[in-house]
N, C-alpha and C positions, 0 to 999 in steps of 0.2 A: 206479572207475566201474562202474556196474551195467548190466545188460542193456538196460534201458529207455533209459538215457542213450546207450549205444552205438547202438541202433536209431535214436534221434533224430538223432544226428550223421550216420549213414549216409544217412538219409532226406533230411536237409538237403543233403548233397552230391549225391544223386541229382537232387533238384529243381533245384539250381544247374546241374548238367550238362545237364539237359533244357532249362532256360531258355537256356543258351548255344547248344545245338544249334538250338533253335527260332529264336533271334535270328539265327543264321547262315543258316538257311533263309529267314527273312524278308528278310534283306539280299540274298540271291541272287534271291529272287522279285521284289523291287523293281527289281533290275537288269534282269531278263529279261521281266517282265510289265507290263502296263498297270496304272497305279495304280487302285485300286478293284476289282481282280480278286477273285474269290471266294477264291482261295488266299491272297492277302495278307490279306484280312479274317479268314480262319480263323487264320492265324498270329498276327496281332495280338491276336485274342481269346484264343488260347492263352497268349500272353505275359502278358496282363493277369491271367488266371486263375492262372498259375504265380506271378506276383508276389504276388497276394493269398494264395495258399496258403503261400508261403514266410514271409509275415508271420504267418500263423495257426499255423504249425508250432511246437508245443511238445512236450515229452517226454510229456505226458499226452494228446495228440491222436492216439490210436491209429488212428483211421480214416484220417487223413491219412498217418501213417507207413506203414500197410499199403498205401495207394494208391501211395505212392512206390515201395515194394518191388515191387508187382505191375504196375500200369499204366505208371508212368514208367520203371522199370528195363527192362521189356519193350520199350517204345518205343525206348529207347537201344540195346538189343541189336539191334533191327531196323535201326536207322540205321548200325550198325557192320558190318553184313553186306554 
């Protein structure tokens, strides 16, 4: 397995983890907020975007791989603090 393939697998896992965290946030928001709230809409939009990006993720999509390593991994670190 080469470096590109490993990066792709890690990026795929990061996106999946971020999707799961966002889905959990959405479930909590739906329990605690009024439907149609801005927060719920933001989370739903993020989930749609993550779903699309997961489908677009290939080993040659370096922009999306880099986004997973920088933006999404950073967001996951913030959530774990």
